[in-house]
Each structure stands twice: as C-alpha cells, then as structure tokens.
N, C-alpha and C positions, 0 to 999 in steps of 0.2 A: 504494499500499500504506499502510496507516495505521500510525502511529508506535507502537512497542511501549510498553505502560504500564509494565511492569516494567524497572526499571534495576538497576544494580549493587547488590549487598548486600555485607555484611561478608565473606562467603566470597570475593567477586570482587576484594576489595581487599587491599592489603598491610597487615599489622598496624600498620606505621608510620603509614599513611594513615588507618587508622581511629582510632588514638590521636590523631592530629592533628585529625580531625573532632570527637572527644569534647572535647579540650581547648579547641577554638576555640569551644565552645558553652556555653550555661548556661540554665537555666530553660526557658522555652517553645522555644527553638530546639534545646535538646538533646533534648527530647521528641520533636520532628519528626525530627531526625537519627537518633536511635536506632531509631525506628519504621521509617525508610526502610532502615536498615542491616539490620534483621531481616526486612523484607517486600519491599524493592525499591521501595516507594512508600508514600505516604499521601494519602488522599483528603480533600477538603473535607468530606465527610460525616462521616468519622472524626474530623477536627479538631473539628468541632461536638459530637460525642459525648464528646470529650475536654473539652469546656467552653469551647472557644474561640469567641466570638461572631462573630468576623471571621477565618475561616481564612485569607484572602490575608496578613493581617497576621502570622500565625504563620510563613507561609512566607517572607515578607519579613524576619522576623527571622533566619532561616537565611541568607539572601543578604546581609543586613547584616553577618554575621560572616565575609563573605569566601568563603562556599561556594556554588557555583552550583547552581541547581535548573532542571530543565525541567518545564514544564507541559503535560500531555497531557489533553485534554477527551474524555470519552466520555458518550454518552446512555444512561442507565440508568433503566428504568421511566419513560421519557418526561422525564427531567430531566437537564440537563447537569451532569456531576460532574467536577470537576478532580482530576487526579492528579499529585502532585509526586514527582519522582524525581531521581536523581543523572544527570548526562550519562554517556554511554558512556565518554567520555575523562576521567573523574574522576581517573585516575591522573596526569593532566598539571596538576592543580590547583597553582596558584602557591602555594608554601609560604610565601612572604613575604607573602601577602595577609593582612589583618586585618579584623576587624569593627569597629564603632563603639567609641569609647572610652567607658568608663563615666563618667556625669556624678557627680562627687564631691558629698558633702554641702555642702562649702564653696561650690562654684559654684551648687548649687541654692539656697542661702541668698542668694547674690549676685542671683540672677535674681529671687527673691521680694522682696528689699529693693528692687530697681529697679522692678519692676511692681506689687507688692502680691499678695495671694492672690485673684486674679481669673482668670476665663476671658477671654482677650484678644478672643475673637470675641464673646461675648454680655455681657460685663461683670458676670456673675453672681458673687457672692461665694462663695468656696470655703474650706474649711479647709485649712491647709498640707498635711495629708496627702493632701487630695483633688487637689492641684495636680500636674499632670504636665508636665515640662519637655520642650518638643518643639523639634526643629530647625525653623527657618523653612523653609529649603530641605531637601527630604526627603534623608536619608542616601544613598539609591539614587542620587540626582541628582548630589549635590556631594561626598559623603563627609564625613568630620568635618571641621570648620574647624581651621585650625592651632592647636596648642597654644601658649600658653594660650588657653582659650576665651574668646570675646567675648560678653557679655551679649546684644549687639545681633543675634547670630545664633540666638538662642533666644527662646522665648515661653512663658508659663504657659497651660495649657489645661486644660479639664476632661476626664475620660475619654470622655463623650459626643462633644464636639467633636473629639477626637483621632481617635475612630473614624470620624466624618464626614469629616474631613480625609483619613485614610488611604483610605478608600473612593473619595473623589473623586480623589485623587492616582493611585491605582493604576488608575483607569478612564480617566486623562487620556492623550491622545496622546503627550504629552511623557515618559511614564513609560518609554517605550522609546527615544524620541530623546535624551533626557538633556541638553537644552539649558538651561544654568543660567539664562540671561537671560530665558527664558520664565517660569521658577518666580519670578524676582526681581521680575516685575511681576504676579504672580498674588494674588488675594484670600487664599488659603490660606497665603500666606507673609507677607503684609503687610496683615492686615485692619485695622491701626491707621494705615495710610498710603493715599495715593492709589494705586490699582491700575488696571490695564488690562483684566483679564479674570478670569474664574472658571474655572480649569482649561482655558484656551484659548478658552472661549465669551465673546464680548463681552456681558457682563452685570454687574450690580451686585448685591450680596447684603448683607442685614443680619440678623444673628441677634440676637434680643432675648429675654431671660428676665425675666418678672415674678416677683420673689422676695420671700418673706415675706407675712404676712397682709394688710398694707395694699395691697401691689401686686397680690395676688391678687384682692382685691375690685375694685381699678380694672380689671383684666383682665376680670373677670367683667361689669362695666359695658360694656366694649368689645364683648364678645361679644353682650350683650343688644341694644346699639345696632346692631351689625352685622346681627343677626337681623331686627330691625325694618325694616332698610333692604334686606333680601333679599340681602345680600352675605356672602361669606366674610370672616372677621375679617381675614385678611391684606390683601385687597383694600381692606376699610373702613380700615384703619390706614394704609396707603398713601396712600389718597386724603385722609386727615386731614393727613398730613404734608405732601402736596403743596400742599393748599389753605392750610395755615398759612404755608408759605413764599411762596405767591403773595399771600396777604393778611395780612401779619404785624401789622397794626394792628387787625384784627377781633377 
C-alpha cells in the first residue's frame, strides 16, 4: 500500500505544538510550514510556483530548524512530484530541538575579511551583498559548529554555486548516512584544499568564471579555438592545461 500523501494539519496538532512550529521558523521555512499546516503537504511544484527555484532547499530549511518532514513521491501527468508532509508522530517532536543558529553581521564580516568577497569555488569577484556564507559541512550532516563560530568552518559562495552545492549534497548517498568524515574530504566542503571525491564520486572538479570585458574576450577566443579544433570548450581547456603541465617550457 502506498504511503499517504496528506499528513497532519493544524487541526490534528495541539495548539502548543502549532505555536512551536511557527516560532521555530522564519522566512522560507515558515512559508513551507504554514502551507503544510493548512493543507497537510506541499509539493515541489507548489514551491516552484511560490518562486523557489530549488524546492528541496526550501524543505531542507524546515529540517534545518529541527522540524522533521517526510517526502512522498507521486507520478502526476508523467512527472515525479515530491510531496513534503509532517510525519504522523509529529506530536513526539523533540521540543528541545533547534534549527541552525543565525550568522551574525559581525561573523559575516570576519568571513569576508578572511577570504575576501569572492566565490570560493570559481574565484569570481562578488559584491559584499552577493556573498552567501555557507557551512562547509552541510548543517543536516553536522549541525551548527560549536559557538563561537570558527571562520574555518564556513566559506563565501555565490548564490549560483550555493544552489549547485545544495543540489549535489542532497543527491549524495551521504545525505542520509550522515558520515561527517565523508563530507570533510569532499570537493563541496573543501574546494580550496586537496579533496578525495565529489559527492562520493572519485572525480576532480574545477569551476572557473571568466569575469569582466577583458576575460570575456579571452574566453571567446577559447571558444573560437575549440570550435576550430572540433572540441567542446571544456575539453579544449582541459587539454591545454594538461599539455601546459607536461610541457612547461613550451
């Protein structure tokens, strides 16, 4: 028998627990919780319609606040649609659980002073407002580092790379196993150090952004040269790098 899509709503929960759910959320996580309280679930499609480009991240925000969600998948019009709902035993929610601790402006400044206003994955320059401060090890895996925060446990990222990381991490086998040591040796946690894998896959990854008019022209030259060689630009660039390492004096 397939699992029920609709879970507990506010009518099924005690007023005290409903108040706790609201108090423990803010912003995106509150939108998700209130929708589930009213309807018993929220779908990935509904989250997209609400303007969230990465629905699993919205659900992860709720889990990050210490609130469990169950994911039920249904095929609708030939597409797999995820439904997020509260578990049936939500009345057993650990009232001492808490979500992630907010990053203060002071600590954000410390991270920017240490790394600069860059995306740590691609090295692209960002404005201070564009920088997002991200846990190296996902909150779901390790929880918040002990207070006071250590700059070494965080890194500056762009919104685009933060979404890419979230997608990769949430698709990683370790998302459920939660072995911290696996994350500690992953590209998505330590792109600026020697790592062993990319989301458990034995691979190496390099994200590069050509930024500004001068670098854009240089990139266009790479595209033209790769086209003349009949190669994808990524393959062409990789070949250039390898040949440069093998023949440093050429």
